[in-house]
N, CA, C and O atoms as a GROMACS GRO file, in nm:
protein
  504
    1MET      N    1  -0.868  -3.707  -0.545
    1MET     CA    2  -0.783  -3.600  -0.519
    1MET      C    3  -0.669  -3.651  -0.428
    1MET      O    4  -0.698  -3.721  -0.331
    2ILE      N    5  -0.549  -3.620  -0.453
    2ILE     CA    6  -0.440  -3.660  -0.372
    2ILE      C    7  -0.365  -3.531  -0.320
    2ILE      O    8  -0.328  -3.447  -0.401
    3TRP      N    9  -0.344  -3.516  -0.188
    3TRP     CA   10  -0.260  -3.406  -0.145
    3TRP      C   11  -0.135  -3.462  -0.109
    3TRP      O   12  -0.127  -3.561  -0.037
    4HIS      N   13  -0.013  -3.390  -0.168
    4HIS     CA   14   0.113  -3.417  -0.148
    4HIS      C   15   0.164  -3.326  -0.036
    4HIS      O   16   0.134  -3.206  -0.034
    5ILE      N   17   0.241  -3.384   0.057
    5ILE     CA   18   0.283  -3.296   0.170
    5ILE      C   19   0.434  -3.290   0.168
    5ILE      O   20   0.503  -3.390   0.186
    6LEU      N   21   0.479  -3.178   0.149
    6LEU     CA   22   0.637  -3.158   0.159
    6LEU      C   23   0.679  -3.103   0.297
    6LEU      O   24   0.651  -2.989   0.334
    7GLY      N   25   0.744  -3.187   0.366
    7GLY     CA   26   0.779  -3.145   0.510
    7GLY      C   27   0.702  -3.224   0.598
    7GLY      O   28   0.587  -3.188   0.626
    8ALA      N   29   0.755  -3.335   0.649
    8ALA     CA   30   0.676  -3.428   0.745
    8ALA      C   31   0.713  -3.401   0.900
    8ALA      O   32   0.728  -3.490   0.984
    9GLY      N   33   0.724  -3.277   0.921
    9GLY     CA   34   0.747  -3.243   1.079
    9GLY      C   35   0.620  -3.245   1.138
    9GLY      O   36   0.527  -3.309   1.088
   10ALA      N   37   0.607  -3.174   1.251
   10ALA     CA   38   0.488  -3.182   1.338
   10ALA      C   39   0.377  -3.127   1.266
   10ALA      O   40   0.269  -3.185   1.279
   11ILE      N   41   0.384  -3.012   1.181
   11ILE     CA   42   0.278  -2.945   1.116
   11ILE      C   43   0.228  -3.030   0.992
   11ILE      O   44   0.110  -3.044   0.961
   12GLY      N   45   0.339  -3.084   0.925
   12GLY     CA   46   0.294  -3.176   0.811
   12GLY      C   47   0.227  -3.293   0.857
   12GLY      O   48   0.127  -3.333   0.797
   13GLN      N   49   0.274  -3.357   0.962
   13GLN     CA   50   0.216  -3.479   1.018
   13GLN      C   51   0.069  -3.451   1.064
   13GLN      O   52  -0.021  -3.532   1.040
   14LEU      N   53   0.050  -3.342   1.125
   14LEU     CA   54  -0.085  -3.302   1.176
   14LEU      C   55  -0.186  -3.282   1.062
   14LEU      O   56  -0.300  -3.330   1.062
   15PHE      N   57  -0.134  -3.209   0.966
   15PHE     CA   58  -0.232  -3.192   0.839
   15PHE      C   59  -0.260  -3.326   0.772
   15PHE      O   60  -0.373  -3.347   0.728
   16ALA      N   61  -0.156  -3.424   0.761
   16ALA     CA   62  -0.161  -3.540   0.696
   16ALA      C   63  -0.272  -3.619   0.772
   16ALA      O   64  -0.362  -3.668   0.704
   17THR      N   65  -0.273  -3.634   0.895
   17THR     CA   66  -0.363  -3.720   0.977
   17THR      C   67  -0.506  -3.653   0.966
   17THR      O   68  -0.603  -3.727   0.950
   18ARG      N   69  -0.520  -3.533   0.972
   18ARG     CA   70  -0.647  -3.460   0.957
   18ARG      C   71  -0.700  -3.481   0.800
   18ARG      O   72  -0.818  -3.508   0.780
   19LEU      N   73  -0.626  -3.469   0.717
   19LEU     CA   74  -0.673  -3.507   0.571
   19LEU      C   75  -0.731  -3.648   0.573
   19LEU      O   76  -0.845  -3.677   0.538
   20MET      N   77  -0.634  -3.736   0.621
   20MET     CA   78  -0.676  -3.883   0.620
   20MET      C   79  -0.801  -3.908   0.688
   20MET      O   80  -0.886  -3.987   0.645
   21ASP      N   81  -0.811  -3.838   0.798
   21ASP     CA   82  -0.945  -3.867   0.888
   21ASP      C   83  -1.065  -3.820   0.806
   21ASP      O   84  -1.174  -3.876   0.815
   22ALA      N   85  -1.041  -3.717   0.728
   22ALA     CA   86  -1.150  -3.671   0.631
   22ALA      C   87  -1.175  -3.741   0.511
   22ALA      O   88  -1.265  -3.708   0.433
   23GLY      N   89  -1.094  -3.843   0.491
   23GLY     CA   90  -1.115  -3.937   0.376
   23GLY      C   91  -1.036  -3.884   0.243
   23GLY      O   92  -1.065  -3.926   0.131
   24ILE      N   93  -0.945  -3.798   0.264
   24ILE     CA   94  -0.861  -3.744   0.156
   24ILE      C   95  -0.723  -3.821   0.140
   24ILE      O   96  -0.643  -3.830   0.234
   25ALA      N   97  -0.705  -3.867   0.037
   25ALA     CA   98  -0.555  -3.942   0.005
   25ALA      C   99  -0.455  -3.842   0.032
   25ALA      O  100  -0.469  -3.724   0.002
   26VAL      N  101  -0.339  -3.896   0.098
   26VAL     CA  102  -0.232  -3.808   0.124
   26VAL      C  103  -0.106  -3.884   0.087
   26VAL      O  104  -0.099  -4.006   0.106
   27ARG      N  105  -0.010  -3.815   0.035
   27ARG     CA  106   0.129  -3.878   0.013
   27ARG      C  107   0.226  -3.792   0.062
   27ARG      O  108   0.221  -3.672   0.033
   28ILE      N  109   0.327  -3.844   0.144
   28ILE     CA  110   0.436  -3.766   0.211
   28ILE      C  111   0.554  -3.762   0.101
   28ILE      O  112   0.601  -3.867   0.058
   29LEU      N  113   0.594  -3.653   0.063
   29LEU     CA  114   0.700  -3.635  -0.031
   29LEU      C  115   0.836  -3.646   0.060
   29LEU      O  116   0.855  -3.568   0.153
   30SER      N  117   0.921  -3.741   0.028
   30SER     CA  118   1.027  -3.772   0.120
   30SER      C  119   1.152  -3.819   0.031
   30SER      O  120   1.144  -3.864  -0.083
   31ARG      N  121   1.271  -3.799   0.109
   31ARG     CA  122   1.390  -3.860   0.057
   31ARG      C  123   1.412  -3.998   0.128
   31ARG      O  124   1.502  -4.074   0.093
   32GLN      N  125   1.334  -4.023   0.221
   32GLN     CA  126   1.335  -4.144   0.303
   32GLN      C  127   1.284  -4.271   0.211
   32GLN      O  128   1.182  -4.268   0.143
   33VAL      N  129   1.358  -4.364   0.220
   33VAL     CA  130   1.342  -4.495   0.149
   33VAL      C  131   1.232  -4.577   0.214
   33VAL      O  132   1.237  -4.592   0.336
   34GLY      N  133   1.135  -4.631   0.145
   34GLY     CA  134   1.029  -4.711   0.201
   34GLY      C  135   0.896  -4.679   0.140
   34GLY      O  136   0.888  -4.582   0.065
   35ASP      N  137   0.794  -4.750   0.166
   35ASP     CA  138   0.664  -4.736   0.111
   35ASP      C  139   0.575  -4.656   0.199
   35ASP      O  140   0.484  -4.588   0.152
   36TYR      N  141   0.604  -4.664   0.342
   36TYR     CA  142   0.514  -4.589   0.418
   36TYR      C  143   0.594  -4.514   0.537
   36TYR      O  144   0.706  -4.549   0.577
   37TYR      N  145   0.527  -4.414   0.584
   37TYR     CA  146   0.578  -4.338   0.699
   37TYR      C  147   0.476  -4.362   0.811
   37TYR      O  148   0.358  -4.329   0.807
   38GLN      N  149   0.541  -4.428   0.916
   38GLN     CA  150   0.463  -4.453   1.031
   38GLN      C  151   0.435  -4.330   1.134
   38GLN      O  152   0.524  -4.253   1.168
   39LEU      N  153   0.328  -4.324   1.170
   39LEU     CA  154   0.296  -4.214   1.266
   39LEU      C  155   0.188  -4.245   1.356
   39LEU      O  156   0.089  -4.306   1.317
   40GLN      N  157   0.206  -4.202   1.487
   40GLN     CA  158   0.117  -4.222   1.597
   40GLN      C  159   0.069  -4.088   1.652
   40GLN      O  160   0.148  -3.998   1.682
   41LEU      N  161  -0.062  -4.079   1.662
   41LEU     CA  162  -0.117  -3.950   1.714
   41LEU      C  163  -0.194  -3.981   1.833
   41LEU      O  164  -0.282  -4.066   1.839
   42GLN      N  165  -0.150  -3.897   1.936
   42GLN     CA  166  -0.231  -3.902   2.066
   42GLN      C  167  -0.296  -3.777   2.082
   42GLN      O  168  -0.240  -3.670   2.060
   43GLU      N  169  -0.431  -3.793   2.127
   43GLU     CA  170  -0.513  -3.680   2.166
   43GLU      C  171  -0.588  -3.722   2.289
   43GLU      O  172  -0.680  -3.804   2.285
   44GLY      N  173  -0.543  -3.661   2.402
   44GLY     CA  174  -0.593  -3.702   2.530
   44GLY      C  175  -0.562  -3.857   2.546
   44GLY      O  176  -0.445  -3.897   2.544
   45LYS      N  177  -0.666  -3.939   2.560
   45LYS     CA  178  -0.655  -4.077   2.596
   45LYS      C  179  -0.658  -4.147   2.450
   45LYS      O  180  -0.612  -4.260   2.440
   46ASP      N  181  -0.704  -4.093   2.355
   46ASP     CA  182  -0.713  -4.149   2.230
   46ASP      C  183  -0.585  -4.156   2.144
   46ASP      O  184  -0.526  -4.053   2.109
   47LYS      N  185  -0.546  -4.277   2.111
   47LYS     CA  186  -0.416  -4.304   2.031
   47LYS      C  187  -0.448  -4.357   1.892
   47LYS      O  188  -0.525  -4.452   1.889
   48ARG      N  189  -0.404  -4.313   1.783
   48ARG     CA  190  -0.440  -4.368   1.660
   48ARG      C  191  -0.306  -4.386   1.585
   48ARG      O  192  -0.213  -4.308   1.604
   49HIS      N  193  -0.300  -4.488   1.501
   49HIS     CA  194  -0.179  -4.517   1.415
   49HIS      C  195  -0.212  -4.496   1.269
   49HIS      O  196  -0.320  -4.533   1.223
   50TYR      N  197  -0.110  -4.432   1.191
   50TYR     CA  198  -0.131  -4.409   1.066
   50TYR      C  199  -0.012  -4.460   0.973
   50TYR      O  200   0.104  -4.462   1.015
   51GLN      N  201  -0.045  -4.501   0.847
   51GLN     CA  202   0.058  -4.528   0.768
   51GLN      C  203   0.042  -4.446   0.644
   51GLN      O  204  -0.040  -4.472   0.556
   52LEU      N  205   0.128  -4.344   0.642
   52LEU     CA  206   0.126  -4.240   0.531
   52LEU      C  207   0.214  -4.292   0.414
   52LEU      O  208   0.332  -4.323   0.435
   53PRO      N  209   0.162  -4.302   0.301
   53PRO     CA  210   0.235  -4.340   0.185
   53PRO      C  211   0.334  -4.249   0.150
   53PRO      O  212   0.313  -4.128   0.160
   54ILE      N  213   0.452  -4.300   0.104
   54ILE     CA  214   0.562  -4.215   0.062
   54ILE      C  215   0.576  -4.199  -0.079
   54ILE      O  216   0.576  -4.297  -0.153
   55ASP      N  217   0.588  -4.072  -0.125
   55ASP     CA  218   0.641  -4.062  -0.271
   55ASP      C  219   0.788  -4.005  -0.258
   55ASP      O  220   0.814  -3.905  -0.193
   56ALA      N  221   0.874  -4.072  -0.321
   56ALA     CA  222   1.020  -4.026  -0.346
   56ALA      C  223   1.006  -3.902  -0.404
   56ALA      O  224   0.929  -3.883  -0.498
   57GLN      N  225   1.080  -3.808  -0.351
   57GLN     CA  226   1.093  -3.670  -0.426
   57GLN      C  227   1.135  -3.677  -0.567
   57GLN      O  228   1.110  -3.582  -0.641
   58ASN      N  229   1.197  -3.782  -0.608
   58ASN     CA  230   1.246  -3.781  -0.758
   58ASN      C  231   1.149  -3.883  -0.841
   58ASN      O  232   1.178  -3.924  -0.953
   59GLU      N  233   1.045  -3.916  -0.780
   59GLU     CA  234   0.934  -3.977  -0.868
   59GLU      C  235   0.886  -3.890  -0.978
   59GLU      O  236   0.906  -3.769  -0.972
   60CYS      N  237   0.823  -3.943  -1.077
   60CYS     CA  238   0.766  -3.860  -1.191
   60CYS      C  239   0.639  -3.834  -1.196
   60CYS      O  240   0.595  -3.767  -1.289
   61SER      N  241   0.552  -3.885  -1.092
   61SER     CA  242   0.416  -3.855  -1.101
   61SER      C  243   0.377  -3.704  -1.078
   61SER      O  244   0.439  -3.634  -0.998
   62THR      N  245   0.277  -3.663  -1.149
   62THR     CA  246   0.236  -3.516  -1.133
   62THR      C  247   0.179  -3.484  -0.994
   62THR      O  248   0.113  -3.568  -0.933
   63ILE      N  249   0.203  -3.364  -0.946
   63ILE     CA  250   0.154  -3.317  -0.822
   63ILE      C  251   0.047  -3.203  -0.854
   63ILE      O  252   0.080  -3.098  -0.910
   64ASN      N  253  -0.072  -3.230  -0.816
   64ASN     CA  254  -0.175  -3.121  -0.834
   64ASN      C  255  -0.221  -3.059  -0.729
   64ASN      O  256  -0.285  -2.954  -0.743
   65HIS      N  257  -0.197  -3.112  -0.608
   65HIS     CA  258  -0.220  -3.034  -0.464
   65HIS      C  259  -0.115  -3.056  -0.380
   65HIS      O  260  -0.087  -3.170  -0.343
   66LEU      N  261  -0.048  -2.953  -0.343
   66LEU     CA  262   0.069  -2.962  -0.267
   66LEU      C  263   0.062  -2.869  -0.129
   66LEU      O  264   0.033  -2.749  -0.131
   67LEU      N  265   0.091  -2.935  -0.023
   67LEU     CA  266   0.096  -2.872   0.110
   67LEU      C  267   0.241  -2.857   0.142
   67LEU      O  268   0.312  -2.958   0.143
   68VAL      N  269   0.291  -2.739   0.169
   68VAL     CA  270   0.431  -2.720   0.191
   68VAL      C  271   0.443  -2.683   0.342
   68VAL      O  272   0.392  -2.580   0.386
   69CYS      N  273   0.515  -2.773   0.425
   69CYS     CA  274   0.522  -2.744   0.572
   69CYS      C  275   0.678  -2.754   0.609
   69CYS      O  276   0.712  -2.789   0.721
   70THR      N  277   0.764  -2.722   0.516
   70THR     CA  278   0.898  -2.723   0.559
   70THR      C  279   0.929  -2.589   0.629
   70THR      O  280   0.849  -2.495   0.628
   71LYS      N  281   1.051  -2.586   0.691
   71LYS     CA  282   1.085  -2.471   0.768
   71LYS      C  283   1.121  -2.362   0.662
   71LYS      O  284   1.177  -2.397   0.558
   72ALA      N  285   1.093  -2.238   0.683
   72ALA     CA  286   1.102  -2.129   0.583
   72ALA      C  287   1.240  -2.131   0.508
   72ALA      O  288   1.244  -2.124   0.385
   73PRO      N  289   1.351  -2.140   0.582
   73PRO     CA  290   1.479  -2.148   0.501
   73PRO      C  291   1.504  -2.258   0.406
   73PRO      O  292   1.589  -2.253   0.317
   74ASP      N  293   1.420  -2.366   0.430
   74ASP     CA  294   1.436  -2.488   0.336
   74ASP      C  295   1.350  -2.489   0.215
   74ASP      O  296   1.368  -2.573   0.127
   75THR      N  297   1.242  -2.381   0.207
   75THR     CA  298   1.152  -2.388   0.117
   75THR      C  299   1.199  -2.386  -0.029
   75THR      O  300   1.144  -2.459  -0.112
   76GLU      N  301   1.296  -2.308  -0.057
   76GLU     CA  302   1.338  -2.294  -0.193
   76GLU      C  303   1.398  -2.429  -0.251
   76GLU      O  304   1.359  -2.480  -0.356
   77MET      N  305   1.497  -2.480  -0.170
   77MET     CA  306   1.556  -2.604  -0.210
   77MET      C  307   1.463  -2.724  -0.221
   77MET      O  308   1.479  -2.811  -0.307
   78ALA      N  309   1.356  -2.726  -0.120
   78ALA     CA  310   1.255  -2.824  -0.125
   78ALA      C  311   1.158  -2.812  -0.257
   78ALA      O  312   1.131  -2.906  -0.331
   79LEU      N  313   1.118  -2.689  -0.270
   79LEU     CA  314   1.034  -2.676  -0.409
   79LEU      C  315   1.112  -2.707  -0.523
   79LEU      O  316   1.060  -2.778  -0.610
   80ARG      N  317   1.231  -2.664  -0.539
   80ARG     CA  318   1.310  -2.690  -0.657
   80ARG      C  319   1.328  -2.839  -0.674
   80ARG      O  320   1.343  -2.880  -0.789
   81SER      N  321   1.330  -2.927  -0.572
   81SER     CA  322   1.351  -3.060  -0.587
   81SER      C  323   1.236  -3.134  -0.645
   81SER      O  324   1.252  -3.247  -0.690
   82ILE      N  325   1.115  -3.070  -0.644
   82ILE     CA  326   1.002  -3.132  -0.702
   82ILE      C  327   0.943  -3.043  -0.812
   82ILE      O  328   0.832  -3.071  -0.856
   83GLN      N  329   1.007  -2.947  -0.855
   83GLN     CA  330   0.969  -2.850  -0.952
   83GLN      C  331   0.903  -2.908  -1.080
   83GLN      O  332   0.799  -2.864  -1.129
   84ASP      N  333   0.972  -3.007  -1.126
   84ASP     CA  334   0.940  -3.062  -1.254
   84ASP      C  335   0.809  -3.147  -1.232
   84ASP      O  336   0.753  -3.186  -1.335
   85ARG      N  337   0.756  -3.178  -1.120
   85ARG     CA  338   0.634  -3.264  -1.092
   85ARG      C  339   0.511  -3.176  -1.085
   85ARG      O  340   0.402  -3.229  -1.104
   86ILE      N  341   0.519  -3.048  -1.059
   86ILE     CA  342   0.410  -2.959  -1.030
   86ILE      C  343   0.336  -2.936  -1.158
   86ILE      O  344   0.395  -2.898  -1.259
   87ALA      N  345   0.207  -2.958  -1.154
   87ALA     CA  346   0.114  -2.950  -1.262
   87ALA      C  347   0.084  -2.800  -1.289
   87ALA      O  348   0.076  -2.721  -1.195
   88SER      N  349   0.069  -2.763  -1.407
   88SER     CA  350   0.015  -2.625  -1.433
   88SER      C  351  -0.115  -2.613  -1.373
   88SER      O  352  -0.205  -2.695  -1.393
   89GLY      N  353  -0.128  -2.507  -1.297
   89GLY     CA  354  -0.264  -2.488  -1.236
   89GLY      C  355  -0.275  -2.553  -1.093
   89GLY      O  356  -0.380  -2.553  -1.030
   90ALA      N  357  -0.166  -2.604  -1.049
   90ALA     CA  358  -0.172  -2.690  -0.932
   90ALA      C  359  -0.214  -2.590  -0.807
   90ALA      O  360  -0.198  -2.468  -0.817
   91ASP      N  361  -0.263  -2.647  -0.702
   91ASP     CA  362  -0.292  -2.572  -0.578
   91ASP      C  363  -0.184  -2.597  -0.482
   91ASP      O  364  -0.165  -2.710  -0.438
   92ILE      N  365  -0.108  -2.492  -0.444
   92ILE     CA  366  -0.006  -2.495  -0.355
   92ILE      C  367  -0.031  -2.421  -0.240
   92ILE      O  368  -0.050  -2.300  -0.250
   93LEU      N  369  -0.035  -2.483  -0.119
   93LEU     CA  370  -0.069  -2.419   0.005
   93LEU      C  371   0.056  -2.419   0.085
   93LEU      O  372   0.113  -2.525   0.109
   94LEU      N  373   0.108  -2.285   0.135
   94LEU     CA  374   0.239  -2.281   0.212
   94LEU      C  375   0.195  -2.253   0.352
   94LEU      O  376   0.119  -2.160   0.378
   95MET      N  377   0.247  -2.338   0.446
   95MET     CA  378   0.205  -2.330   0.585
   95MET      C  379   0.336  -2.327   0.652
   95MET      O  380   0.390  -2.429   0.697
   96GLN      N  381   0.398  -2.182   0.661
   96GLN     CA  382   0.514  -2.167   0.722
   96GLN      C  383   0.512  -2.034   0.796
   96GLN      O  384   0.426  -1.950   0.773
   97ASN      N  385   0.606  -2.018   0.882
   97ASN     CA  386   0.650  -1.888   0.944
   97ASN      C  387   0.747  -1.823   0.850
   97ASN      O  388   0.809  -1.882   0.762
   98GLY      N  389   0.756  -1.699   0.876
   98GLY     CA  390   0.848  -1.618   0.770
   98GLY      C  391   0.789  -1.558   0.657
   98GLY      O  392   0.667  -1.565   0.638
   99MET      N  393   0.871  -1.496   0.574
   99MET     CA  394   0.819  -1.420   0.462
   99MET      C  395   0.889  -1.441   0.335
   99MET      O  396   1.007  -1.475   0.336
  100GLY      N  397   0.827  -1.424   0.230
  100GLY     CA  398   0.910  -1.428   0.104
  100GLY      C  399   0.873  -1.566   0.034
  100GLY      O  400   0.884  -1.567  -0.088
  101GLN      N  401   0.832  -1.675   0.095
  101GLN     CA  402   0.794  -1.791   0.041
  101GLN      C  403   0.690  -1.792  -0.076
  101GLN      O  404   0.700  -1.859  -0.178
  102HIS      N  405   0.590  -1.706  -0.044
  102HIS     CA  406   0.484  -1.687  -0.134
  102HIS      C  407   0.543  -1.631  -0.275
  102HIS      O  408   0.511  -1.685  -0.381
  103ASP      N  409   0.620  -1.532  -0.271
  103ASP     CA  410   0.674  -1.454  -0.385
  103ASP      C  411   0.757  -1.574  -0.466
  103ASP      O  412   0.745  -1.586  -0.588
  104LEU      N  413   0.841  -1.660  -0.389
  104LEU     CA  414   0.928  -1.734  -0.438
  104LEU      C  415   0.838  -1.857  -0.518
  104LEU      O  416   0.865  -1.897  -0.631
  105ALA      N  417   0.737  -1.902  -0.440
  105ALA     CA  418   0.643  -2.003  -0.512
  105ALA      C  419   0.585  -1.950  -0.639
  105ALA      O  420   0.589  -2.019  -0.742
  106GLU      N  421   0.530  -1.828  -0.637
  106GLU     CA  422   0.480  -1.766  -0.756
  106GLU      C  423   0.586  -1.753  -0.885
  106GLU      O  424   0.556  -1.769  -1.004
  107THR      N  425   0.718  -1.720  -0.831
  107THR     CA  426   0.814  -1.723  -0.938
  107THR      C  427   0.838  -1.856  -0.999
  107THR      O  428   0.842  -1.869  -1.122
  108LEU      N  429   0.855  -1.956  -0.916
  108LEU     CA  430   0.876  -2.093  -0.957
  108LEU      C  431   0.766  -2.155  -1.044
  108LEU      O  432   0.791  -2.226  -1.141
  109PHE      N  433   0.641  -2.122  -1.001
  109PHE     CA  434   0.506  -2.182  -1.057
  109PHE      C  435   0.419  -2.077  -1.094
  109PHE      O  436   0.322  -2.061  -1.020
  110PRO      N  437   0.432  -2.000  -1.193
  110PRO     CA  438   0.357  -1.895  -1.233
  110PRO      C  439   0.222  -1.918  -1.267
  110PRO      O  440   0.139  -1.827  -1.262
  111GLN      N  441   0.191  -2.043  -1.305
  111GLN     CA  442   0.053  -2.105  -1.353
  111GLN      C  443  -0.018  -2.160  -1.238
  111GLN      O  444  -0.137  -2.190  -1.251
  112ALA      N  445   0.049  -2.177  -1.119
  112ALA     CA  446  -0.024  -2.236  -1.004
  112ALA      C  447  -0.089  -2.143  -0.924
  112ALA      O  448  -0.061  -2.023  -0.918
  113LYS      N  449  -0.190  -2.207  -0.851
  113LYS     CA  450  -0.255  -2.115  -0.746
  113LYS      C  451  -0.193  -2.128  -0.620
  113LYS      O  452  -0.194  -2.236  -0.561
  114ILE      N  453  -0.134  -2.015  -0.566
  114ILE     CA  454  -0.057  -2.019  -0.443
  114ILE      C  455  -0.137  -1.957  -0.334
  114ILE      O  456  -0.190  -1.847  -0.345
  115TRP      N  457  -0.142  -2.041  -0.218
  115TRP     CA  458  -0.220  -1.994  -0.098
  115TRP      C  459  -0.109  -1.993   0.023
  115TRP      O  460  -0.019  -2.076   0.034
  116ALA      N  461  -0.129  -1.903   0.098
  116ALA     CA  462  -0.024  -1.886   0.214
  116ALA      C  463  -0.111  -1.888   0.341
  116ALA      O  464  -0.196  -1.801   0.357
  117GLY      N  465  -0.092  -1.984   0.430
  117GLY     CA  466  -0.150  -1.986   0.562
  117GLY      C  467  -0.062  -1.912   0.649
  117GLY      O  468   0.055  -1.948   0.666
  118VAL      N  469  -0.116  -1.802   0.711
  118VAL     CA  470  -0.052  -1.709   0.792
  118VAL      C  471  -0.113  -1.707   0.918
  118VAL      O  472  -0.236  -1.708   0.928
  119HIS      N  473  -0.030  -1.702   1.025
  119HIS     CA  474  -0.075  -1.688   1.162
  119HIS      C  475  -0.041  -1.543   1.199
  119HIS      O  476   0.073  -1.498   1.194
  120HIS      N  477  -0.154  -1.471   1.236
  120HIS     CA  478  -0.134  -1.341   1.283
  120HIS      C  479  -0.181  -1.323   1.424
  120HIS      O  480  -0.294  -1.353   1.461
  121ARG      N  481  -0.080  -1.269   1.507
  121ARG     CA  482  -0.123  -1.264   1.645
  121ARG      C  483  -0.159  -1.116   1.669
  121ARG      O  484  -0.080  -1.026   1.641
  122ARG      N  485  -0.274  -1.094   1.720
  122ARG     CA  486  -0.321  -0.950   1.732
  122ARG      C  487  -0.272  -0.908   1.876
  122ARG      O  488  -0.286  -0.975   1.978
  123ARG      N  489  -0.210  -0.780   1.866
  123ARG     CA  490  -0.174  -0.718   1.988
  123ARG      C  491  -0.291  -0.646   2.051
  123ARG      O  492  -0.373  -0.580   1.986
  124LEU      N  493  -0.294  -0.660   2.171
  124LEU     CA  494  -0.395  -0.605   2.253
  124LEU      C  495  -0.360  -0.473   2.293
  124LEU      O  496  -0.249  -0.455   2.344
  125ALA      N  497  -0.438  -0.377   2.276
  125ALA     CA  498  -0.431  -0.232   2.318
  125ALA      C  499  -0.391  -0.227   2.467
  125ALA      O  500  -0.442  -0.304   2.548
  126LYS      N  501  -0.296  -0.133   2.501
  126LYS     CA  502  -0.263  -0.128   2.650
  126LYS      C  503  -0.345  -0.015   2.710
  126LYS      O  504  -0.337   0.010   2.830
   0.00000   0.00000   0.00000
């Protein structure tokens, strides 16, 4: 299994390192040129270095598992840039703030399984 990550910001990098630590193959989808994305993660005094393989967004390999970590306003353009690569029945996990991305993903990929990671802050009663 390979998880492709769209959006290599802080959240995308964090998930990439956690997946790699769990032994899961990860590919960063990027317009960046090169074979690897270099990353350093520091937790307390522990510092680890990672080389995340890069898939150019215009490659033609199929994507079966996609983690979307782009900023909400960039979601549509980012998903459309890889639309032809998404397998029918793919797992797509949206990890973003904002609303509407889930509906957009369902429209673009009607056969995919769409998951939305949502943070809900509970308000305390006064």
